[in-house]
N, C-alpha and C positions, 0 to 999 in steps of 0.2 A: 758624747760618744754613745752611751746607752740611755734609754729612757726608762725610768723607774715607774712601774705600774703597780699600784697596791692590789692586794688580793680582792678587795671589794670591786675595784675597777675592772680587774680581770674577769671576775664572775659576771659582772654586768655585760661586758663585751662578749663573753662566750655564750651567755644566754641569748643575747641579741643575734649572734651568728646562728645558734641552734634554731631560733624561731624563724629566721630567714630560710634556713635549709628545710625545715619542716613545711613551710609555706610552698617552697619550690617543689618538694617531693609530692605534696598533695596536688599541686597543679599538674605535675607530670602524670600522676595516677589518673586524674580526671581527663586529661588529654588522651591518654591511652584508652580509657574506657569509651570516650566519645568516638575515637577512630575505629575501635573494634565494633561499636554499635553501628556506625555508618557503613562499615564494610561487611556487616552481618557475620561477624566472627564471634564465637562464644569463647570467653575466657574462663579458665578454671579458677574458681575462687577458693583459696585455702584459708578458712576462717581462723585456724590456729596461728597462722603467721601474723595476721593483723592484730590478734590479741596480745602477742608478745611485745609489740611496740607501742601500745596505747599509753598515753601519758596520764 
């Protein structure tokens, strides 16, 4: 009926999901930067926002 997952397995699974999400977020950011560069659009870079989410 239900599958038991230990805390260690849950932690490993969630870390894996987080790593995949970070990879996708980084790819999206680089795609946006590339499109903006090719379209000659300047993006406002808010340095404080990036510092909040650094690992």
